[in-house]
DOLOVEX-891404 format. One line per 3 residues: number of its first residue (from 1); for each residue x, y, z of N, C-alpha, C, O. Coordinates in steps of 0.1 Angstrom, whole numbers, plus 2048, in hexadecimal, padded with zeros to 3 digits. Layout:
<domis>
NUM = X,Y,Z,X,Y,Z,X,Y,Z,X,Y,Z ~ ... $
</domis>
This chain:
<domis>
1 = 808,7F4,800,800,800,800,809,80C,800,813,80D,808 ~ 805,816,7F8,80D,823,7F7,80B,82B,804,7FF,82E,807 ~ 816,82E,80B,814,835,818,812,844,816,80E,84A,820 $
4 = 815,849,80A,813,858,809,805,85D,80B,803,866,812 ~ 7FB,857,805,7ED,85B,807,7E9,85A,816,7E2,863,81B ~ 7EE,84F,81D,7EB,84D,82B,7F1,858,833,7EB,85D,83D $
7 = 7FD,85C,830,804,867,837,7FC,874,836,7FA,87B,840 ~ 7F8,878,82A,7F1,884,828,7E3,883,82E,7DE,88D,834 ~ 7DD,878,82E,7D0,876,835,7D1,878,844,7C8,87D,84A $
10 = 7DC,873,849,7DF,875,858,7E0,883,85B,7DB,888,865 ~ 7E7,88B,853,7E8,899,855,7DA,8A0,855,7D7,8A9,85D ~ 7D2,89C,84B,7C5,8A2,84A,7BC,89E,856,7B5,8A6,85B $
13 = 7BE,892,85A,7B6,88D,866,7BA,895,872,7B1,898,87B ~ 7C7,897,874,7CC,89F,87F,7C6,8AD,880,7C3,8B2,88B ~ 7C3,8B3,874,7BD,8C0,873,7AF,8C0,879,7AB,8CA,87F $
16 = 7A8,8B5,877,79B,8B4,87E,79C,8B6,88D,794,8BD,893 ~ 7A6,8AF,893,7A7,8AF,8A1,7AC,8BD,8A6,7A8,8C2,8B0 ~ 7B5,8C3,89E,7BA,8D1,8A1,7AE,8DA,8A1,7AD,8E3,8AA $
19 = 7A5,8D9,898,799,8E2,897,791,8E0,8A4,78B,8E9,8A9 ~ 78F,8D3,8A8,787,8D0,8B4,78E,8D6,8C0,787,8DB,8C9 ~ 79B,8D5,8C1,7A2,8D9,8CD,7A1,8E8,8CE,7A1,8ED,8DA $
22 = 79F,8F0,8C3,79D,8FE,8C4,790,901,8CC,78F,90C,8D2 ~ 786,8F9,8CA,77A,8FB,8D1,77A,8F6,8E0,776,8FD,8E9 ~ 77F,8E9,8E1,77E,8E3,8EE,788,8E9,8F8,786,8E8,904 $
25 = 793,8F0,8F4,79C,8F7,8FD,796,904,901,79C,90B,909 ~ 78B,908,8FB,784,915,8FE,78D,921,8FB,78C,92C,901 ~ 796,91F,8F2,79E,92A,8ED,796,933,8E3,78E,92D,8DC $
28 = 799,93F,8E3,791,948,8DA,799,949,8CD,7A5,949,8CC ~ 791,949,8C2,797,94A,8B5,78F,954,8AD,784,959,8B1 ~ 794,958,8A2,78F,963,89A,784,95D,891,786,955,889 $
31 = 777,962,893,76C,95E,88A,76F,963,87C,76C,95C,872 ~ 775,96E,87B,778,974,86D,782,96B,866,780,968,85A ~ 78C,966,86E,796,95D,868,790,950,863,793,94B,859 $
34 = 786,94B,86C,780,93E,868,777,940,85C,777,937,853 ~ 770,94B,85B,768,94E,84F,771,94F,842,76D,949,838 ~ 77C,955,843,786,956,838,78B,948,834,78D,946,828 $
37 = 78E,940,83E,793,933,83B,788,92A,834,78B,923,82A ~ 77C,92C,838,771,924,832,76F,929,823,76D,921,81A ~ 76F,936,821,76E,93B,814,779,937,80B,777,933,7FF $
40 = 786,938,810,791,934,808,791,925,805,793,921,7FA ~ 78D,91D,80F,78C,90E,80D,781,90B,802,783,902,7FA ~ 776,912,802,76B,910,7F8,771,912,7EA,76E,90A,7E1 $
43 = 778,91D,7E8,77D,920,7DB,787,915,7D6,786,911,7CB ~ 790,911,7DF,79A,907,7DB,793,8FA,7D8,796,8F3,7CF ~ 789,8F6,7E1,782,8E9,7DF,77A,8E8,7D2,77A,8DE,7CB $
46 = 773,8F3,7CF,76B,8F3,7C3,774,8F2,7B7,771,8EB,7AD ~ 77F,8F9,7B7,789,8F9,7AC,78E,8EB,7AA,78F,8E6,79F ~ 792,8E4,7B5,798,8D7,7B4,78D,8CD,7AE,790,8C5,7A6 $
49 = 781,8CE,7B3,776,8C5,7AF,773,8C7,7A0,772,8BD,799 ~ 772,8D3,79B,76E,8D5,78D,779,8D5,783,777,8D2,778 ~ 785,8D9,788,790,8DA,77E,79A,8CE,77E,7A2,8CD,775 $
52 = 799,8C6,789,7A2,8BA,789,79A,8AD,78B,79B,8A4,783 ~ 793,8AC,796,78D,89F,79A,782,89B,78F,783,88F,78B ~ 779,8A3,78C,76E,89F,783,774,89C,775,770,892,76F $
55 = 77C,8A5,76F,781,8A2,761,789,895,761,788,88D,758 ~ 791,892,76C,79A,886,76D,791,87A,76E,793,870,768 ~ 786,87B,776,77D,870,778,776,86D,76B,774,861,768 $
58 = 771,877,764,76A,874,757,773,86F,74D,770,866,745 ~ 780,873,74C,789,86E,743,78C,85F,745,78E,858,73B ~ 78C,85B,752,78F,84D,755,782,845,755,783,839,752 $
61 = 777,84A,759,76B,842,75A,75F,846,751,755,83F,752 ~ 761,850,749,756,854,740,74A,85A,747,74B,85F,753 ~ 73E,858,741,732,85E,747,72F,858,754,729,85E,75D $
64 = 732,84B,757,730,845,763,736,84D,76F,730,84E,77A ~ 742,853,76C,749,85A,777,741,867,77A,740,86A,786 ~ 73A,86D,771,732,878,774,726,875,77C,722,87C,785 $
67 = 720,869,77A,715,864,782,71A,861,790,713,864,79A ~ 726,85B,791,72B,858,79F,72D,866,7A6,72B,866,7B2 ~ 732,870,79F,734,87D,7A6,726,882,7AB,726,888,7B6 $
70 = 71C,881,7A3,70F,885,7A7,70A,87D,7B3,704,883,7BC ~ 70D,870,7B3,709,868,7BF,710,86D,7CB,70A,86E,7D6 ~ 71D,870,7CA,725,875,7D5,71F,883,7DA,71E,885,7E6 $
73 = 71B,88B,7D1,715,898,7D5,708,896,7DD,706,89C,7E7 ~ 700,88D,7D8,6F3,88B,7DE,6F4,884,7EB,6ED,887,7F5 ~ 6FE,87B,7ED,700,874,7F9,704,87D,805,6FF,87C,810 $
76 = 70C,887,802,710,891,80C,704,899,810,702,89C,81C ~ 6FC,89D,806,6F0,8A5,809,6E6,89D,812,6E0,8A2,81B ~ 6E5,890,80E,6DC,887,816,6E0,886,824,6D8,887,82D $
79 = 6ED,884,827,6F2,881,834,6F4,88E,83C,6F2,88E,849 ~ 6F8,899,836,6FB,8A5,83E,6EF,8AF,83F,6EE,8B6,848 ~ 6E6,8AF,835,6DC,8B9,835,6CE,8B4,833,6C4,8BB,832 $
82 = 6CC,8A6,833,6BF,8A0,833,6BD,899,840,6B3,89B,847 ~ 6C6,88F,843,6C5,888,850,6CA,891,85B,6C4,891,866 ~ 6D4,898,859,6DA,8A1,863,6D8,8AF,85E,6DF,8B5,856 $
85 = 6CD,8B5,863,6C9,8C3,85E,6D1,8CE,865,6D0,8D9,860 ~ 6D7,8CC,870,6DD,8D7,878,6EC,8D5,877,6F2,8D2,881 ~ 6F2,8D9,86C,700,8D8,86B,705,8E3,862,700,8E6,858 $
88 = 710,8EA,867,717,8F4,85F,725,8F5,863,729,8F1,86E ~ 72E,8FA,85A,73C,8FB,85D,73E,908,865,73D,913,85F ~ 740,907,871,742,912,87A,73E,90E,888,739,903,88A $
91 = 740,917,892,73D,914,89F,72E,914,8A1,726,91C,89C ~ 729,909,8A9,71B,908,8AC,718,911,8B8,71D,90F,8C3 ~ 70F,91A,8B6,70B,923,8C1,6FE,921,8C7,6FA,927,8D1 $
94 = 6F6,917,8C2,6E9,914,8C7,6E9,907,8CF,6F1,8FE,8CB ~ 6E0,906,8D8,6DF,8F9,8E0,6D9,8EF,8D7,6CE,8F1,8D1 ~ 6DE,8E3,8D6,6D8,8D8,8CE,6D8,8CB,8D7,6DE,8CB,8E2 $
97 = 6D1,8C1,8D2,6D0,8B4,8DA,6DB,8AB,8D4,6E1,8AD,8CA ~ 6DC,8A0,8DB,6E7,896,8D8,6E4,88F,8CB,6ED,88B,8C3 ~ 6D7,88E,8C7,6D4,887,8BA,6D8,890,8AF,6DD,88A,8A4 $
100 = 6D8,89D,8B0,6DD,8A6,8A5,6EC,8A4,8A4,6F0,8A3,898 ~ 6F3,8A4,8AF,702,8A3,8AD,706,895,8A8,70F,894,8A0 ~ 6FF,88B,8AC,702,87D,8A7,6FF,87C,898,707,876,891 $
103 = 6F4,882,894,6F0,881,885,6FA,889,87D,6FD,885,872 ~ 6FF,894,882,709,89C,87B,716,895,87A,71C,895,870 ~ 719,88D,885,726,886,884,725,87A,87A,72E,878,872 $
106 = 719,874,879,717,869,86F,719,86E,861,71F,868,859 ~ 712,87A,85F,713,880,852,721,884,84E,726,882,843 ~ 729,889,858,736,88E,855,740,882,853,74A,883,84C $
109 = 73D,876,859,745,86B,858,746,866,849,750,862,844 ~ 73A,867,842,73A,863,834,743,86D,82C,74B,869,824 ~ 741,87A,82F,749,884,828,758,882,82A,760,883,821 $
112 = 75C,880,837,76A,87F,83A,770,872,835,77C,871,831 ~ 768,867,834,76C,85B,82E,770,85D,81F,77A,859,81A ~ 767,865,818,76A,868,80A,776,871,809,77C,871,7FF $
115 = 778,879,813,785,881,813,791,878,811,79A,87A,809 ~ 791,86D,819,79C,863,817,79C,85C,80A,7A6,85A,804 ~ 790,859,805,78F,853,7F7,794,85D,7ED,79B,859,7E4 $
118 = 792,86A,7EF,796,874,7E6,7A6,875,7E6,7AC,876,7DB ~ 7AC,875,7F1,7BA,876,7F2,7C0,869,7EC,7CA,86B,7E4 ~ 7BB,85E,7EF,7C1,851,7E9,7BF,851,7DA,7C8,84E,7D2 $
121 = 7B3,855,7D5,7B0,855,7C7,7B9,85F,7BF,7BE,85D,7B4 ~ 7BB,86B,7C6,7C4,875,7C0,7D2,870,7BE,7D8,872,7B3 ~ 7D7,869,7C8,7E5,864,7C7,7E6,858,7BD,7F0,855,7B8 $
124 = 7DB,851,7BB,7DB,847,7B1,7DD,84D,7A3,7E4,846,79A ~ 7D8,859,7A1,7DA,85F,794,7E9,864,793,7F0,863,789 ~ 7ED,86B,79E,7FB,870,79E,7FD,879,7AB,7F3,87D,7B1 $
127 = 80A,87B,7AE,80C,884,7BA,807,892,7B9,803,897,7C3 ~ 806,898,7AD,801,8A5,7AC,7F3,8A6,7B0,7EF,8AF,7B8 ~ 7EA,89E,7AA,7DC,89E,7AD,7DA,89A,7BC,7D2,8A0,7C3 $
130 = 7E1,890,7C1,7E0,88C,7CF,7E3,898,7D8,7DC,89A,7E2 ~ 7ED,8A0,7D5,7F1,8AB,7DE,7E6,8B6,7DD,7E2,8BB,7E8 ~ 7E1,8B9,7D1,7D6,8C3,7D0,7CA,8BF,7D8,7C4,8C7,7DE $
133 = 7C6,8B2,7D7,7BA,8AE,7DE,7BD,8AF,7ED,7B4,8B3,7F5 ~ 7C9,8AB,7F1,7CC,8AC,800,7CB,8BA,805,7C5,8BC,810 ~ 7D0,8C4,7FD,7CF,8D2,802,7C0,8D6,803,7BD,8DC,80D $
136 = 7B8,8D2,7F9,7AA,8D6,7F9,7A3,8D0,806,79B,8D7,80C ~ 7A7,8C4,809,7A1,8BD,815,7A6,8C3,822,79F,8C6,82B ~ 7B3,8C6,823,7B9,8CB,82F,7B3,8D9,832,7B1,8DC,83E $
139 = 7B0,8E1,828,7AB,8EE,82B,79E,8EF,832,79B,8F8,83A ~ 796,8E4,830,789,8E5,837,788,8DC,843,77E,8DB,84A ~ 793,8D5,846,793,8CC,852,793,8D3,85F,78C,8CF,868 $
142 = 79A,8DF,860,799,8E6,86C,78B,8EB,870,786,8E9,87B ~ 784,8F2,867,776,8F6,86A,76D,8EA,86C,763,8EB,873 ~ 770,8DF,865,768,8D3,867,769,8CE,875,75F,8CB,87C $
145 = 775,8CD,87A,777,8C8,888,771,8D2,892,76C,8CE,89C ~ 773,8DF,88F,76D,8E9,898,75D,8E8,898,757,8E9,8A3 ~ 757,8E5,88C,749,8E4,88C,743,8D8,893,73A,8DA,89B $
148 = 749,8CC,891,744,8C1,898,746,8C1,8A7,73D,8BD,8AF ~ 751,8C6,8AB,754,8C7,8BA,74B,8D1,8C1,746,8CE,8CC ~ 749,8DC,8BA,740,8E6,8C0,731,8E2,8C1,72A,8E5,8CA $
151 = 72E,8DA,8B7,720,8D4,8B6,71E,8CA,8C2,714,8CA,8C8 ~ 728,8C2,8C4,728,8B8,8D0,727,8C0,8DD,71F,8BC,8E6 ~ 72F,8CA,8DE,72E,8D2,8EB,721,8D9,8ED,71C,8DA,8F8 $
154 = 71B,8DE,8E2,70E,8E4,8E2,703,8DA,8E6,6F8,8DE,8EB ~ 706,8CD,8E3,6FC,8C3,8E7,6FE,8BE,8F5,6F7,8B5,8FA ~ 708,8C3,8FC,70A,8C0,90A,715,8B5,90C,717,8B1,918 $
157 = 71C,8B1,902,726,8A8,903,733,8AE,909,734,8BB,909 ~ 73B,8A6,90F,748,8AB,915,753,8AD,90B,751,8AA,8FF ~ 75E,8B3,90F,769,8B6,906,76E,8A9,900,772,8A9,8F4 $
160 = 76F,89E,908,774,892,903,76C,88C,8F7,771,888,8ED ~ 75F,88D,8F8,756,889,8EE,757,891,8E1,757,88D,8D6 ~ 759,89E,8E4,75A,8A8,8D8,767,8A5,8D1,767,8A5,8C4 $
163 = 772,8A3,8D8,77E,89F,8D1,77D,891,8CB,783,88F,8C0 ~ 776,888,8D1,775,87B,8CB,76D,87B,8BE,770,874,8B5 ~ 763,884,8BD,75C,885,8B1,765,88A,8A5,764,885,89A $
166 = 76D,894,8A8,776,899,89E,781,88E,89A,784,88C,88F ~ 785,886,8A4,78F,87C,8A2,788,871,899,78F,86B,890 ~ 77B,86E,89B,774,864,893,774,869,884,775,861,87B $
169 = 772,876,882,773,87B,874,780,878,86E,781,875,862 ~ 78B,87B,876,798,878,871,79A,869,86E,7A1,866,864 ~ 795,861,876,797,852,874,78F,84E,867,794,845,860 $
172 = 784,854,865,77C,851,858,784,855,84C,784,84E,842 ~ 78C,860,84D,794,864,841,79F,85A,83F,7A2,856,833 ~ 7A5,855,84A,7B0,84A,848,7A9,83E,843,7B0,837,83A $
175 = 79D,83A,847,797,82E,842,794,82F,833,794,826,82C ~ 790,83C,82F,78E,83E,821,79A,83B,818,799,835,80D ~ 7A6,83E,81D,7B2,83B,815,7B5,82C,815,7B7,827,80A $
178 = 7B4,826,820,7B7,818,821,7AD,80F,819,7B1,807,811 ~ 7A0,813,819,796,80B,812,797,80D,803,794,804,7FB ~ 79B,819,7FF,79C,81C,7F1,7A7,813,7EB,7A7,80F,7DF $
181 = 7B2,811,7F3,7BD,808,7EE,7B8,7FA,7ED,7BE,7F2,7E5 ~ 7AE,7F6,7F5,7AA,7E8,7F6,79D,7E4,7F0,79B,7D8,7ED ~ 794,7ED,7ED,787,7EB,7E8,787,7EF,7D9,788,7FB,7D6 $
184 = 786,7E6,7D0,787,7E9,7C2,77D,7F4,7BD,780,7FC,7B5 ~ 770,7F3,7C2,766,7FC,7BE,76A,80B,7C2,768,814,7BA ~ 76F,80D,7CE,774,81A,7D2,780,81F,7C9,780,82A,7C6 $
187 = 789,815,7C6,794,819,7BE,78F,81D,7B0,795,826,7AA ~ 785,817,7AB,780,81A,79D,778,827,79D,779,82E,793 ~ 770,829,7A7,767,835,7A7,76A,840,7B1,763,849,7B3 $
190 = 776,83F,7B7,77A,848,7C1,77B,856,7BC,777,860,7C3 ~ 780,859,7B0,781,866,7AB,774,86D,7A9,772,878,7AD ~ 76A,866,7A3,75D,86B,7A1,756,86E,7AE,750,879,7B0 $
193 = 757,865,7B8,751,867,7C5,757,873,7CC,750,87B,7D2 ~ 764,874,7CB,76B,87F,7D1,767,88C,7CB,766,897,7D1 ~ 766,88D,7BE,762,899,7B7,754,89E,7BC,753,8AA,7BE $
196 = 74A,895,7BD,73D,899,7C1,73D,89E,7CF,737,8A8,7D3 ~ 744,897,7D8,744,89B,7E6,74C,8A8,7E8,748,8B0,7F0 ~ 757,8A9,7E2,75F,8B5,7E3,758,8C1,7DE,758,8CC,7E4 $
199 = 751,8C0,7D3,748,8CA,7CD,73D,8CE,7D7,73B,8DA,7D9 ~ 737,8C4,7DD,72C,8C7,7E7,732,8CF,7F3,72C,8D9,7F7 ~ 73D,8CA,7F8,742,8D1,804,746,8DF,801,743,8E8,809 $
202 = 74C,8E1,7F6,750,8EF,7F2,745,8F8,7EF,744,903,7F4 ~ 73C,8F3,7E6,731,8FC,7E1,725,8FC,7EA,71E,907,7EB ~ 721,8F1,7F0,715,8F0,7F7,716,8F1,806,70D,8F5,80D $
205 = 722,8EE,80B,724,8EF,81A,72B,8FC,81D,727,904,826 ~ 737,8FF,816,73F,90A,81A,73A,918,815,73A,921,81C ~ 736,918,808,732,925,802,727,92B,80A,727,937,80D $
208 = 71C,924,80E,711,92A,815,715,930,823,70E,938,828 ~ 720,92B,828,725,931,835,729,93F,834,729,946,83E ~ 72D,944,828,732,952,828,72C,95A,81D,72E,966,81D $
211 = 724,955,814,71F,95C,809,715,967,80C,713,971,805 ~ 70F,966,818,705,971,81C,70C,97C,824,706,986,828 ~ 719,97B,827,720,985,82F,726,98F,826,72B,98D,81B $
214 = 725,99C,82A,729,9A7,822,738,9AA,822,73F,9A4,82A ~ 73D,9B2,81A,74B,9B6,819,752,9AE,80E,74C,9A5,808 ~ 75E,9B2,80B,766,9AC,801,770,9A2,806,776,99A,7FE $
217 = 772,9A1,813,77C,998,818,779,989,815,782,982,810 ~ 76C,985,816,769,977,814,769,973,805,76E,969,801 ~ 763,97C,7FD,764,979,7EE,772,978,7E9,776,970,7E1 $
220 = 77B,981,7EF,789,981,7EB,78F,974,7EF,797,96E,7E8 ~ 78C,96F,7FB,791,962,800,78D,957,7F7,794,94E,7F4 ~ 780,957,7F3,77A,94D,7EB,781,94C,7DD,786,942,7D9 $
223 = 782,957,7D6,789,958,7C9,798,955,7CB,79E,950,7C2 ~ 79D,959,7D6,7AB,956,7D9,7AE,947,7DA,7B8,942,7D6 ~ 7A4,940,7E0,7A6,931,7E1,7A5,92B,7D3,7AD,922,7D0 $
226 = 79C,930,7CA,79C,92B,7BC,7A9,92E,7B5,7AF,925,7AF ~ 7AE,93A,7B7,7BB,93E,7B0,7C7,936,7B5,7CF,932,7AE ~ 7C7,933,7C2,7D2,92C,7C8,7D2,91E,7C2,7DD,918,7C1 $
229 = 7C7,918,7C0,7C6,90B,7BA,7CE,90A,7AD,7D6,901,7AB ~ 7CC,914,7A4,7D3,914,797,7E2,917,799,7EA,912,791 ~ 7E5,91F,7A2,7F4,921,7A5,7FA,914,7AA,804,910,7A5 $
232 = 7F3,90D,7B4,7F8,901,7B9,7F9,8F6,7AE,802,8EE,7AE ~ 7EE,8F6,7A6,7EE,8EC,79B,7FA,8EE,792,800,8E4,78D ~ 7FD,8FA,78F,809,8FC,786,816,8F9,78D,81F,8F3,787 $
235 = 817,8FC,79A,823,8F9,7A1,826,8EA,7A3,831,8E6,7A2 ~ 81B,8E2,7A5,81D,8D4,7A7,81D,8CC,79A,81F,8C0,79A ~ 819,8D3,78F,819,8CC,782,80C,8C4,77F,80C,8BA,778 $
238 = 801,8C9,786,7F4,8C2,784,7EE,8C5,776,7E4,8C0,773 $
</domis>
């Protein structure tokens, strides 16, 4: 098994826990900086999904890959915004019950599992695509860990449970890498699945978090994320 995707997945998984630690340690952080990170991540993820993952998936799998991408997009919506209706990337400021936090965790486990699938599938194509996918995933891991841990705390759970929820997301990412290497179906359709999920997270999860806020800072961050993707793509030879 190629250890490189697993190493990058471990770094991404650790970012989930770091995001949770920022909440559970009760340290104060800049809401403005978090908003800028979310906007920047959205731009980079959408660019990766549309300019790299989807074209590569279609080139390798044809029309079926586009259908797989659609399935990935719909699955994330089903788990995060149909079964779990109370989830967003950011600190949870409202009191919720344990069922809400548990359903959000289940929904995110699917998404983070596909994060691992995306990293492994990218490295199957080549180091350049693998690295670009890793960066896209890493950028949203911190706010993701922050979101799930704050949701658990809002539901009355302790710090250990909040950190454990973020750690579970990280483990799902690692599992995605391992199973992509061992399950032929994931190896064959991983790029399409990753394209749909990455597009959903960027366009349908992250963009709504900042698009209603005024000023030029967040749109600049969003377009800056898109622009950085093309710079990074050129630098790594993607």
